[in-house]
N, CA, C and O atoms as a Tripos MOL2 file, in Angstrom:
@<TRIPOS>MOLECULE
protein
  252   251    63     0     0
PROTEIN
NO_CHARGES

@<TRIPOS>ATOM
      1 N          -1.6730   -8.2020   -5.2380 N.3       1 MET1
      2 CA         -0.6310   -7.6200   -4.6450 C.3       1 MET1
      3 C          -0.8530   -6.5180   -3.4470 C.2       1 MET1
      4 O          -0.0350   -6.3820   -2.5370 O.2       1 MET1
      5 N          -1.9750   -5.8030   -3.5500 N.am      2 PRO2
      6 CA         -2.3800   -4.7680   -2.5210 C.3       2 PRO2
      7 C          -2.4940   -5.6020   -1.3130 C.2       2 PRO2
      8 O          -2.0460   -5.0620   -0.3020 O.2       2 PRO2
      9 N          -2.9390   -6.6810   -1.1780 N.am      3 GLY3
     10 CA         -3.2830   -7.4130   -0.0090 C.3       3 GLY3
     11 C          -1.6830   -7.7340    0.5780 C.2       3 GLY3
     12 O          -1.4860   -7.6980    1.7920 O.2       3 GLY3
     13 N          -0.7770   -7.9910   -0.1990 N.am      4 ASN4
     14 CA          0.5770   -8.2850    0.3500 C.3       4 ASN4
     15 C           1.0560   -7.0630    1.1050 C.2       4 ASN4
     16 O           1.5690   -7.1320    2.2220 O.2       4 ASN4
     17 N           0.8560   -5.9240    0.4220 N.am      5 CYS5
     18 CA          1.3850   -4.6010    0.8490 C.3       5 CYS5
     19 C           0.6710   -4.2930    2.0810 C.2       5 CYS5
     20 O           1.3350   -3.7780    2.9800 O.2       5 CYS5
     21 N          -0.6830   -4.5390    2.2980 N.am      6 LYS6
     22 CA         -1.3770   -4.3130    3.5950 C.3       6 LYS6
     23 C          -0.8870   -5.0520    4.4960 C.2       6 LYS6
     24 O          -0.6800   -4.5160    5.5850 O.2       6 LYS6
     25 N          -0.5680   -6.4240    4.3340 N.am      7 MET7
     26 CA         -0.1030   -7.3410    5.3590 C.3       7 MET7
     27 C           1.3020   -6.9060    5.8720 C.2       7 MET7
     28 O           1.5590   -7.1220    7.0570 O.2       7 MET7
     29 N           2.1640   -6.3560    5.1350 N.am      8 ILE8
     30 CA          3.4760   -5.8290    5.5740 C.3       8 ILE8
     31 C           3.3880   -4.6680    6.2450 C.2       8 ILE8
     32 O           4.2330   -4.3870    7.0950 O.2       8 ILE8
     33 N           2.4530   -3.9200    5.9810 N.am      9 LEU9
     34 CA          2.2880   -2.5530    6.6820 C.3       9 LEU9
     35 C           1.6630   -2.7690    8.0630 C.2       9 LEU9
     36 O           2.1670   -2.2660    9.0660 O.2       9 LEU9
     37 N           0.6160   -3.4850    8.1000 N.am     10 VAL10
     38 CA         -0.0780   -3.9520    9.3130 C.3      10 VAL10
     39 C           0.7690   -4.6640   10.2470 C.2      10 VAL10
     40 O           0.5970   -4.4540   11.4470 O.2      10 VAL10
     41 N           1.6920   -5.5080    9.8500 N.am     11 SER11
     42 CA          2.4920   -6.4110   10.7850 C.3      11 SER11
     43 C           3.6560   -5.4670   11.2910 C.2      11 SER11
     44 O           4.4710   -5.8900   12.1110 O.2      11 SER11
     45 N           3.7210   -4.0930   10.7530 N.am     12 GLY12
     46 CA          4.7420   -3.4220   11.5020 C.3      12 GLY12
     47 C           6.1370   -3.6030   10.8290 C.2      12 GLY12
     48 O           7.0610   -2.8770   11.1930 O.2      12 GLY12
     49 N           6.3160   -4.5020    9.9040 N.am     13 LEU13
     50 CA          7.6460   -4.7350    9.2040 C.3      13 LEU13
     51 C           8.2540   -3.5220    8.7950 C.2      13 LEU13
     52 O           9.4720   -3.4820    8.9720 O.2      13 LEU13
     53 N           7.6460   -2.3820    8.2250 N.am     14 ILE14
     54 CA          8.0310   -1.2310    7.7860 C.3      14 ILE14
     55 C           7.1940   -0.0970    8.2580 C.2      14 ILE14
     56 O           5.9730   -0.2310    8.3460 O.2      14 ILE14
     57 N           7.7900    1.0070    8.5660 N.am     15 THR15
     58 CA          7.0690    2.2120    8.9230 C.3      15 THR15
     59 C           7.1050    3.3360    7.9800 C.2      15 THR15
     60 O           8.0710    3.4340    7.2230 O.2      15 THR15
     61 N           6.1830    4.1660    7.9490 N.am     16 ILE16
     62 CA          6.2490    5.3260    7.0130 C.3      16 ILE16
     63 C           6.3220    6.6860    7.8180 C.2      16 ILE16
     64 O           5.4090    7.0760    8.5450 O.2      16 ILE16
     65 N           7.3720    7.2880    7.6340 N.am     17 GLY17
     66 CA          7.6090    8.7180    8.3590 C.3      17 GLY17
     67 C           6.6720    9.6120    8.0400 C.2      17 GLY17
     68 O           6.1020    9.4720    6.9580 O.2      17 GLY17
     69 N           6.3480   10.6110    8.8250 N.am     18 PRO18
     70 CA          5.4920   11.7030    8.6960 C.3      18 PRO18
     71 C           5.7230   12.5560    7.4800 C.2      18 PRO18
     72 O           4.7500   13.1610    7.0300 O.2      18 PRO18
     73 N           6.8970   12.6780    6.8930 N.am     19 SER19
     74 CA          7.0890   13.5840    5.7380 C.3      19 SER19
     75 C           6.5160   13.0900    4.5830 C.2      19 SER19
     76 O           6.3180   13.8330    3.6220 O.2      19 SER19
     77 N           6.1870   11.7520    4.5680 N.am     20 PHE20
     78 CA          5.6140   11.1190    3.4000 C.3      20 PHE20
     79 C           4.0240   11.2710    3.3730 C.2      20 PHE20
     80 O           3.2770   10.2950    3.3050 O.2      20 PHE20
     81 N           3.6150   12.4990    3.4280 N.am     21 ASP21
     82 CA          2.3290   12.8590    3.8080 C.3      21 ASP21
     83 C           1.2560   12.4180    2.5900 C.2      21 ASP21
     84 O           0.0940   12.0670    2.7960 O.2      21 ASP21
     85 N           1.8300   12.5040    1.4280 N.am     22 LYS22
     86 CA          0.8460   11.9920    0.2940 C.3      22 LYS22
     87 C           0.6990   10.5990    0.3610 C.2      22 LYS22
     88 O          -0.4140   10.1040    0.1870 O.2      22 LYS22
     89 N           1.8080    9.8180    0.6210 N.am     23 LEU23
     90 CA          1.7020    8.3140    0.7170 C.3      23 LEU23
     91 C           0.7040    8.0550    1.8440 C.2      23 LEU23
     92 O          -0.1520    7.1890    1.6600 O.2      23 LEU23
     93 N           0.7390    8.7390    3.0120 N.am     24 ILE24
     94 CA         -0.0770    8.5370    4.1320 C.3      24 ILE24
     95 C          -1.5940    8.7550    3.8560 C.2      24 ILE24
     96 O          -2.3990    7.9210    4.2700 O.2      24 ILE24
     97 N          -2.0030    9.8580    3.1660 N.am     25 VAL25
     98 CA         -3.0900   10.1770    2.5350 C.3      25 VAL25
     99 C          -3.6490    9.0930    1.5730 C.2      25 VAL25
    100 O          -4.8050    8.6880    1.6950 O.2      25 VAL25
    101 N          -2.8010    8.6280    0.6100 N.am     26 SER26
    102 CA         -3.1030    7.6030   -0.1820 C.3      26 SER26
    103 C          -3.5530    6.3210    0.5360 C.2      26 SER26
    104 O          -4.5950    5.7490    0.2180 O.2      26 SER26
    105 N          -2.8270    5.9330    1.4070 N.am     27 LEU27
    106 CA         -2.9870    4.6960    2.1000 C.3      27 LEU27
    107 C          -4.4020    4.8740    2.9420 C.2      27 LEU27
    108 O          -5.2770    4.0090    2.9740 O.2      27 LEU27
    109 N          -4.4650    6.0650    3.5710 N.am     28 ARG28
    110 CA         -5.8020    6.2250    4.2380 C.3      28 ARG28
    111 C          -7.2090    6.3160    3.3450 C.2      28 ARG28
    112 O          -8.3430    6.2220    3.8160 O.2      28 ARG28
    113 N          -6.9020    6.4980    2.0950 N.am     29 THR29
    114 CA         -8.1450    6.8710    1.0980 C.3      29 THR29
    115 C          -8.3310    5.5870    0.1770 C.2      29 THR29
    116 O          -9.2780    5.4770   -0.6020 O.2      29 THR29
    117 N          -7.3570    4.6440    0.3360 N.am     30 ALA30
    118 CA         -7.2560    3.5310   -0.5980 C.3      30 ALA30
    119 C          -8.4750    2.7070   -0.4640 C.2      30 ALA30
    120 O          -8.9920    2.4630    0.6270 O.2      30 ALA30
    121 N          -9.0110    2.1970   -1.8310 N.am     31 VAL31
    122 CA        -10.3940    1.3920   -1.7520 C.3      31 VAL31
    123 C          -9.9630    0.3540   -2.7160 C.2      31 VAL31
    124 O          -9.5120    0.6510   -3.8220 O.2      31 VAL31
    125 N         -10.1050   -0.8940   -2.2880 N.am     32 ALA32
    126 CA        -10.0250   -1.9680   -3.1480 C.3      32 ALA32
    127 C         -11.1210   -2.7630   -3.3900 C.2      32 ALA32
    128 O         -11.8060   -3.1100   -2.4280 O.2      32 ALA32
    129 N         -11.4290   -3.1370   -4.5770 N.am     33 ASN33
    130 CA        -12.5110   -4.0690   -5.0110 C.3      33 ASN33
    131 C         -11.9320   -5.3080   -5.5160 C.2      33 ASN33
    132 O         -11.1650   -5.2180   -6.4740 O.2      33 ASN33
    133 N         -12.1850   -6.4490   -5.0150 N.am     34 GLU34
    134 CA        -11.7340   -7.8250   -5.4170 C.3      34 GLU34
    135 C         -10.1250   -7.7930   -5.4440 C.2      34 GLU34
    136 O          -9.4570   -8.2640   -6.3640 O.2      34 GLU34
    137 N          -9.6340   -7.2030   -4.3630 N.am     35 MET35
    138 CA         -8.2110   -7.1310   -4.2450 C.3      35 MET35
    139 C          -7.6010   -6.3230   -5.4620 C.2      35 MET35
    140 O          -6.4810   -6.6660   -5.8400 O.2      35 MET35
    141 N          -8.1020   -5.5060   -5.9690 N.am     36 ARG36
    142 CA         -7.7010   -4.4610   -7.0270 C.3      36 ARG36
    143 C          -8.0810   -3.1660   -6.4650 C.2      36 ARG36
    144 O          -9.1740   -2.9070   -5.9610 O.2      36 ARG36
    145 N          -6.8450   -2.1850   -6.6240 N.am     37 LEU37
    146 CA         -7.0010   -1.0090   -6.1570 C.3      37 LEU37
    147 C          -7.8750   -0.0670   -7.0380 C.2      37 LEU37
    148 O          -7.5960    0.0800   -8.2280 O.2      37 LEU37
    149 N          -8.8260    0.5100   -6.5210 N.am     38 ASP38
    150 CA         -9.9360    1.3590   -7.1880 C.3      38 ASP38
    151 C          -9.1270    2.9020   -7.2470 C.2      38 ASP38
    152 O          -9.1380    3.7090   -6.3170 O.2      38 ASP38
    153 N          -8.4930    3.0810   -8.4500 N.am     39 LYS39
    154 CA         -7.8710    4.2440   -8.6700 C.3      39 LYS39
    155 C          -8.6670    5.5950   -8.7530 C.2      39 LYS39
    156 O          -8.1500    6.6940   -8.5510 O.2      39 LYS39
    157 N         -10.0430    5.3800   -9.0890 N.am     40 GLN40
    158 CA        -10.9050    6.5840   -9.0660 C.3      40 GLN40
    159 C         -11.1570    7.0760   -7.8640 C.2      40 GLN40
    160 O         -11.3550    8.2880   -7.7930 O.2      40 GLN40
    161 N         -11.2110    6.2250   -6.5880 N.am     41 GLN41
    162 CA        -11.5410    6.4960   -5.2720 C.3      41 GLN41
    163 C         -10.3240    6.8170   -4.2610 C.2      41 GLN41
    164 O         -10.4530    7.3280   -3.1480 O.2      41 GLN41
    165 N          -9.0970    6.4090   -4.8790 N.am     42 THR42
    166 CA         -7.9730    6.5990   -4.0220 C.3      42 THR42
    167 C          -7.2250    7.8540   -4.5770 C.2      42 THR42
    168 O          -7.1040    8.1370   -5.7680 O.2      42 THR42
    169 N          -6.7580    8.5360   -3.5400 N.am     43 SER43
    170 CA         -6.1110    9.8590   -3.6060 C.3      43 SER43
    171 C          -4.6290    9.5400   -3.8590 C.2      43 SER43
    172 O          -4.1130    8.6380   -3.1990 O.2      43 SER43
    173 N          -3.9210   10.2040   -4.7520 N.am     44 PHE44
    174 CA         -2.3750    9.8870   -4.9240 C.3      44 PHE44
    175 C          -2.1740    8.4070   -5.3520 C.2      44 PHE44
    176 O          -1.2530    7.7160   -4.9160 O.2      44 PHE44
    177 N          -3.0840    7.9830   -6.2160 N.am     45 ASN45
    178 CA         -2.8250    6.4010   -6.5110 C.3      45 ASN45
    179 C          -1.6820    6.1440   -7.2000 C.2      45 ASN45
    180 O          -1.3760    4.9570   -7.3160 O.2      45 ASN45
    181 N          -0.9910    6.9530   -7.6760 N.am     46 ASP46
    182 CA          0.3970    6.6390   -8.4240 C.3      46 ASP46
    183 C           1.3760    6.3220   -7.3520 C.2      46 ASP46
    184 O           2.2190    5.4370   -7.4940 O.2      46 ASP46
    185 N           1.2450    7.1590   -6.1140 N.am     47 ILE47
    186 CA          2.3320    6.8690   -5.2060 C.3      47 ILE47
    187 C           2.0570    5.6410   -4.3580 C.2      47 ILE47
    188 O           2.9870    5.0090   -3.8560 O.2      47 ILE47
    189 N           0.7140    5.2790   -4.1840 N.am     48 LEU48
    190 CA          0.4970    3.9010   -3.7040 C.3      48 LEU48
    191 C           0.8410    2.8260   -4.6390 C.2      48 LEU48
    192 O           1.2690    1.7600   -4.1970 O.2      48 LEU48
    193 N           0.6860    3.0210   -5.9100 N.am     49 ASP49
    194 CA          1.1160    1.9310   -6.8710 C.3      49 ASP49
    195 C           2.5920    1.8300   -6.7690 C.2      49 ASP49
    196 O           3.0760    0.7070   -6.9070 O.2      49 ASP49
    197 N           3.4230    2.8920   -6.5350 N.am     50 SER50
    198 CA          4.8390    2.6620   -6.3040 C.3      50 SER50
    199 C           5.0950    1.8480   -5.1070 C.2      50 SER50
    200 O           5.9140    0.9330   -5.1960 O.2      50 SER50
    201 N           4.5150    2.0670   -4.0420 N.am     51 LEU51
    202 CA          4.7060    1.4400   -2.9070 C.3      51 LEU51
    203 C           4.4940   -0.1990   -3.0820 C.2      51 LEU51
    204 O           5.2850   -1.0720   -2.7250 O.2      51 LEU51
    205 N           3.2810   -0.3640   -3.6930 N.am     52 ILE52
    206 CA          3.0130   -1.7700   -3.8600 C.3      52 ILE52
    207 C           3.8460   -2.5330   -4.8400 C.2      52 ILE52
    208 O           4.1130   -3.7190   -4.6480 O.2      52 ILE52
    209 N           4.2360   -1.9100   -5.8210 N.am     53 LEU53
    210 CA          5.4390   -2.4180   -6.6130 C.3      53 LEU53
    211 C           6.7400   -2.6810   -5.8430 C.2      53 LEU53
    212 O           7.3780   -3.7300   -5.9360 O.2      53 LEU53
    213 N           7.0630   -1.6730   -5.1020 N.am     54 ALA54
    214 CA          8.3240   -1.7970   -4.4130 C.3      54 ALA54
    215 C           8.3340   -2.9650   -3.4020 C.2      54 ALA54
    216 O           9.3810   -3.5390   -3.1040 O.2      54 ALA54
    217 N           7.0760   -3.3110   -2.8580 N.am     55 LEU55
    218 CA          6.8910   -4.4160   -2.0620 C.3      55 LEU55
    219 C           6.7040   -5.7340   -2.6730 C.2      55 LEU55
    220 O           6.7810   -6.7950   -2.0540 O.2      55 LEU55
    221 N           6.4700   -5.6160   -3.8410 N.am     56 SER56
    222 CA          6.0470   -6.7810   -4.7070 C.3      56 SER56
    223 C           7.1300   -7.9500   -4.4790 C.2      56 SER56
    224 O           6.7800   -9.1250   -4.5910 O.2      56 SER56
    225 N           8.3290   -7.6340   -4.1860 N.am     57 GLU57
    226 CA          9.4260   -8.6170   -4.0320 C.3      57 GLU57
    227 C           9.4490   -9.3940   -2.7040 C.2      57 GLU57
    228 O           9.9960  -10.4870   -2.5540 O.2      57 GLU57
    229 N           8.7780   -8.6900   -1.7430 N.am     58 TYR58
    230 CA          8.6100   -9.3230   -0.4510 C.3      58 TYR58
    231 C           7.3590   -9.9250   -0.2150 C.2      58 TYR58
    232 O           6.3200   -9.2660   -0.2610 O.2      58 TYR58
    233 N           7.3880  -11.3690    0.0840 N.am     59 GLN59
    234 CA          6.2500  -12.1040    0.4240 C.3      59 GLN59
    235 C           6.0080  -12.0610    1.8610 C.2      59 GLN59
    236 O           6.9590  -12.1460    2.6370 O.2      59 GLN59
    237 N           4.9220  -11.9460    2.2380 N.am     60 PHE60
    238 CA          4.5610  -11.9730    3.6710 C.3      60 PHE60
    239 C           3.9070  -13.3630    4.1010 C.2      60 PHE60
    240 O           2.8730  -13.7700    3.5710 O.2      60 PHE60
    241 N           4.5090  -13.9850    4.9920 N.am     61 GLY61
    242 CA          4.0850  -15.0560    5.4990 C.3      61 GLY61
    243 C           4.4150  -16.4040    4.6820 C.2      61 GLY61
    244 O           3.7550  -17.4250    4.8780 O.2      61 GLY61
    245 N           5.3300  -16.3580    3.8790 N.am     62 ASN62
    246 CA          5.5740  -17.5870    2.8990 C.3      62 ASN62
    247 C           7.1380  -17.9940    3.3620 C.2      62 ASN62
    248 O           8.0700  -18.0960    2.5640 O.2      62 ASN62
    249 N           7.2270  -18.1860    4.6670 N.am     63 GLY63
    250 CA          8.6810  -18.9490    4.9840 C.3      63 GLY63
    251 C           9.3580  -18.0160    5.9380 C.2      63 GLY63
    252 O          10.4750  -18.2860    6.3790 O.2      63 GLY63
@<TRIPOS>BOND
     1     1     2 1
     2     2     3 1
     3     3     4 2
     4     3     5 am
     5     5     6 1
     6     6     7 1
     7     7     8 2
     8     7     9 am
     9     9    10 1
    10    10    11 1
    11    11    12 2
    12    11    13 am
    13    13    14 1
    14    14    15 1
    15    15    16 2
    16    15    17 am
    17    17    18 1
    18    18    19 1
    19    19    20 2
    20    19    21 am
    21    21    22 1
    22    22    23 1
    23    23    24 2
    24    23    25 am
    25    25    26 1
    26    26    27 1
    27    27    28 2
    28    27    29 am
    29    29    30 1
    30    30    31 1
    31    31    32 2
    32    31    33 am
    33    33    34 1
    34    34    35 1
    35    35    36 2
    36    35    37 am
    37    37    38 1
    38    38    39 1
    39    39    40 2
    40    39    41 am
    41    41    42 1
    42    42    43 1
    43    43    44 2
    44    43    45 am
    45    45    46 1
    46    46    47 1
    47    47    48 2
    48    47    49 am
    49    49    50 1
    50    50    51 1
    51    51    52 2
    52    51    53 am
    53    53    54 1
    54    54    55 1
    55    55    56 2
    56    55    57 am
    57    57    58 1
    58    58    59 1
    59    59    60 2
    60    59    61 am
    61    61    62 1
    62    62    63 1
    63    63    64 2
    64    63    65 am
    65    65    66 1
    66    66    67 1
    67    67    68 2
    68    67    69 am
    69    69    70 1
    70    70    71 1
    71    71    72 2
    72    71    73 am
    73    73    74 1
    74    74    75 1
    75    75    76 2
    76    75    77 am
    77    77    78 1
    78    78    79 1
    79    79    80 2
    80    79    81 am
    81    81    82 1
    82    82    83 1
    83    83    84 2
    84    83    85 am
    85    85    86 1
    86    86    87 1
    87    87    88 2
    88    87    89 am
    89    89    90 1
    90    90    91 1
    91    91    92 2
    92    91    93 am
    93    93    94 1
    94    94    95 1
    95    95    96 2
    96    95    97 am
    97    97    98 1
    98    98    99 1
    99    99   100 2
   100    99   101 am
   101   101   102 1
   102   102   103 1
   103   103   104 2
   104   103   105 am
   105   105   106 1
   106   106   107 1
   107   107   108 2
   108   107   109 am
   109   109   110 1
   110   110   111 1
   111   111   112 2
   112   111   113 am
   113   113   114 1
   114   114   115 1
   115   115   116 2
   116   115   117 am
   117   117   118 1
   118   118   119 1
   119   119   120 2
   120   119   121 am
   121   121   122 1
   122   122   123 1
   123   123   124 2
   124   123   125 am
   125   125   126 1
   126   126   127 1
   127   127   128 2
   128   127   129 am
   129   129   130 1
   130   130   131 1
   131   131   132 2
   132   131   133 am
   133   133   134 1
   134   134   135 1
   135   135   136 2
   136   135   137 am
   137   137   138 1
   138   138   139 1
   139   139   140 2
   140   139   141 am
   141   141   142 1
   142   142   143 1
   143   143   144 2
   144   143   145 am
   145   145   146 1
   146   146   147 1
   147   147   148 2
   148   147   149 am
   149   149   150 1
   150   150   151 1
   151   151   152 2
   152   151   153 am
   153   153   154 1
   154   154   155 1
   155   155   156 2
   156   155   157 am
   157   157   158 1
   158   158   159 1
   159   159   160 2
   160   159   161 am
   161   161   162 1
   162   162   163 1
   163   163   164 2
   164   163   165 am
   165   165   166 1
   166   166   167 1
   167   167   168 2
   168   167   169 am
   169   169   170 1
   170   170   171 1
   171   171   172 2
   172   171   173 am
   173   173   174 1
   174   174   175 1
   175   175   176 2
   176   175   177 am
   177   177   178 1
   178   178   179 1
   179   179   180 2
   180   179   181 am
   181   181   182 1
   182   182   183 1
   183   183   184 2
   184   183   185 am
   185   185   186 1
   186   186   187 1
   187   187   188 2
   188   187   189 am
   189   189   190 1
   190   190   191 1
   191   191   192 2
   192   191   193 am
   193   193   194 1
   194   194   195 1
   195   195   196 2
   196   195   197 am
   197   197   198 1
   198   198   199 1
   199   199   200 2
   200   199   201 am
   201   201   202 1
   202   202   203 1
   203   203   204 2
   204   203   205 am
   205   205   206 1
   206   206   207 1
   207   207   208 2
   208   207   209 am
   209   209   210 1
   210   210   211 1
   211   211   212 2
   212   211   213 am
   213   213   214 1
   214   214   215 1
   215   215   216 2
   216   215   217 am
   217   217   218 1
   218   218   219 1
   219   219   220 2
   220   219   221 am
   221   221   222 1
   222   222   223 1
   223   223   224 2
   224   223   225 am
   225   225   226 1
   226   226   227 1
   227   227   228 2
   228   227   229 am
   229   229   230 1
   230   230   231 1
   231   231   232 2
   232   231   233 am
   233   233   234 1
   234   234   235 1
   235   235   236 2
   236   235   237 am
   237   237   238 1
   238   238   239 1
   239   239   240 2
   240   239   241 am
   241   241   242 1
   242   242   243 1
   243   243   244 2
   244   243   245 am
   245   245   246 1
   246   246   247 1
   247   247   248 2
   248   247   249 am
   249   249   250 1
   250   250   251 1
   251   251   252 2
@<TRIPOS>SUBSTRUCTURE
     1 MET1         2 RESIDUE 1 A MET
     2 PRO2         6 RESIDUE 1 A PRO
     3 GLY3        10 RESIDUE 1 A GLY
     4 ASN4        14 RESIDUE 1 A ASN
     5 CYS5        18 RESIDUE 1 A CYS
     6 LYS6        22 RESIDUE 1 A LYS
     7 MET7        26 RESIDUE 1 A MET
     8 ILE8        30 RESIDUE 1 A ILE
     9 LEU9        34 RESIDUE 1 A LEU
    10 VAL10       38 RESIDUE 1 A VAL
    11 SER11       42 RESIDUE 1 A SER
    12 GLY12       46 RESIDUE 1 A GLY
    13 LEU13       50 RESIDUE 1 A LEU
    14 ILE14       54 RESIDUE 1 A ILE
    15 THR15       58 RESIDUE 1 A THR
    16 ILE16       62 RESIDUE 1 A ILE
    17 GLY17       66 RESIDUE 1 A GLY
    18 PRO18       70 RESIDUE 1 A PRO
    19 SER19       74 RESIDUE 1 A SER
    20 PHE20       78 RESIDUE 1 A PHE
    21 ASP21       82 RESIDUE 1 A ASP
    22 LYS22       86 RESIDUE 1 A LYS
    23 LEU23       90 RESIDUE 1 A LEU
    24 ILE24       94 RESIDUE 1 A ILE
    25 VAL25       98 RESIDUE 1 A VAL
    26 SER26      102 RESIDUE 1 A SER
    27 LEU27      106 RESIDUE 1 A LEU
    28 ARG28      110 RESIDUE 1 A ARG
    29 THR29      114 RESIDUE 1 A THR
    30 ALA30      118 RESIDUE 1 A ALA
    31 VAL31      122 RESIDUE 1 A VAL
    32 ALA32      126 RESIDUE 1 A ALA
    33 ASN33      130 RESIDUE 1 A ASN
    34 GLU34      134 RESIDUE 1 A GLU
    35 MET35      138 RESIDUE 1 A MET
    36 ARG36      142 RESIDUE 1 A ARG
    37 LEU37      146 RESIDUE 1 A LEU
    38 ASP38      150 RESIDUE 1 A ASP
    39 LYS39      154 RESIDUE 1 A LYS
    40 GLN40      158 RESIDUE 1 A GLN
    41 GLN41      162 RESIDUE 1 A GLN
    42 THR42      166 RESIDUE 1 A THR
    43 SER43      170 RESIDUE 1 A SER
    44 PHE44      174 RESIDUE 1 A PHE
    45 ASN45      178 RESIDUE 1 A ASN
    46 ASP46      182 RESIDUE 1 A ASP
    47 ILE47      186 RESIDUE 1 A ILE
    48 LEU48      190 RESIDUE 1 A LEU
    49 ASP49      194 RESIDUE 1 A ASP
    50 SER50      198 RESIDUE 1 A SER
    51 LEU51      202 RESIDUE 1 A LEU
    52 ILE52      206 RESIDUE 1 A ILE
    53 LEU53      210 RESIDUE 1 A LEU
    54 ALA54      214 RESIDUE 1 A ALA
    55 LEU55      218 RESIDUE 1 A LEU
    56 SER56      222 RESIDUE 1 A SER
    57 GLU57      226 RESIDUE 1 A GLU
    58 TYR58      230 RESIDUE 1 A TYR
    59 GLN59      234 RESIDUE 1 A GLN
    60 PHE60      238 RESIDUE 1 A PHE
    61 GLY61      242 RESIDUE 1 A GLY
    62 ASN62      246 RESIDUE 1 A ASN
    63 GLY63      250 RESIDUE 1 A GLY
């Protein structure tokens, strides 16, 4: 799922406003090992988990 979230963000399908500073920090510090979020090394990992879950219904590049 983190890969899907990354592809949606990189493609520019959604943008994140500057008022979501904790989410921006979380995205900048995110570390994934074998496509799994490393929560020990990621700041505000619960916020990033929420974004990943919210975007899980949207599949990138599948039609």
